[in-house]
N, C-alpha and C positions, 0 to 999 in steps of 0.2 A: 384141299391142300394149305393152300393160302395162311388159316392159320398157324397153320404148321411149320412157314417159313418163319413166321411173327414169332414165333416163339421160341426156335431156335434164334433168330436174331437176338433177340431180347438175351437167350440164356448168354450167346458169344460176348454179348456185350457186357453183360455183370462180369462172366471171367475174364473180361481184358481188365476192366476196372479192380479186380482184388488182384491181378498179378500185376497192374501196376504199383500197386499198394505198398508191395516188400519192394519196389526199386526205389528207394527214397535216397535221397541225397545222407549221405551219416558224418557229422562232424566230431571232430573233439572238443572237451569242454576248453574253456578258453575266455578272452576278454569277447565281448560283447555277446557270450551264450551263458543263459541262466539254467543251472542245471536240475537235471529232473529231481523232481521230490516224490519218494516212496507213500503211497497212501493204503497199501493194502502190504504187508510185510508177512509172511508166513514163515515159522521156525522150521528149521531141519531137526527131523526125528533120529535119536539116538540107535542103531541098528540092535535088534531084541537078542540078537545072536552071541555077540561081546562081552566077555567076561568081566574085560576090566576098559573104564571110559578112556576114550585119549584127550587130552587137553591140547588145542592150538586153534590155530587159525586155518582157514580155506579160503584164498581170495579165487573169485567167480570174474571172468570179465564178459561183457555180453553188449549187445546196442538194446537199448531203450527206444522204441519207437517212436514218431509222433504220435500217435495213437497213445502211448503210455506204458504199450506189452514191453515184455525181456524178448529180444531175442536172441538165438544163438549164444545163447549161457554154457561158458566151458572153463576148465578149471586151469589156473594159472600159478597156483603154488597150491601144492597136493600136502594133504595131511595124510589121509587113509584113506585106499579106494573105496570103503565103502560109508565113509564120512562125506568124502568128496560128490559121490552120488547122491547123499541127501543131502547136501550143500544144494546142487542143481537142481534137483526136482525143488525143492524148495521156494528156491528164486525164478522158475518155470511161473510158480502161482502169484508171484510180486504181481502189483499195479505201480503206475506213476502218474503223478502229473508231469505232461513231458516238459522235457527242455524246451527253452523259448529262445529266438534269435530273431529282434526286429518285431517283436509282437506277434510271432507265427510259432506254431510247434513244430519242434523240429529232431531226427533220430542225432543221439547222440551213442557216442562209445564213455563206457565206464567199468568198474573196477569195484567191486563189494568184498569187503570181509566178514567172513563168517566164524564166528567163535563160538567153539566149541570147551565148557568148562565142566567140571564138577558141580554136584548139583549135592 
């Protein structure tokens, strides 16, 4: 029974560490905060069921975590529902070098403009 308790304690401790990692302070970009840098960018896909390609931009707001991961990407300027969804799906796959403040990686709020244009 002792090994079962140890296993349960280890699992609980790991869960607490993971739960706390999402509870980080989120900063706004400004003086003293170096913005995150895109290190992996995925382009959105045009939906294949469209006869005409829309041209324009979708603005996505999100938080870039201190680990460089996109969190809660959502549309703040829409172009078209299908294109909005495609832009959000693409941004979820992006990766960043995180923002820095006083030499430490921090989470920040940013906005991205995703352009859709004719080929």
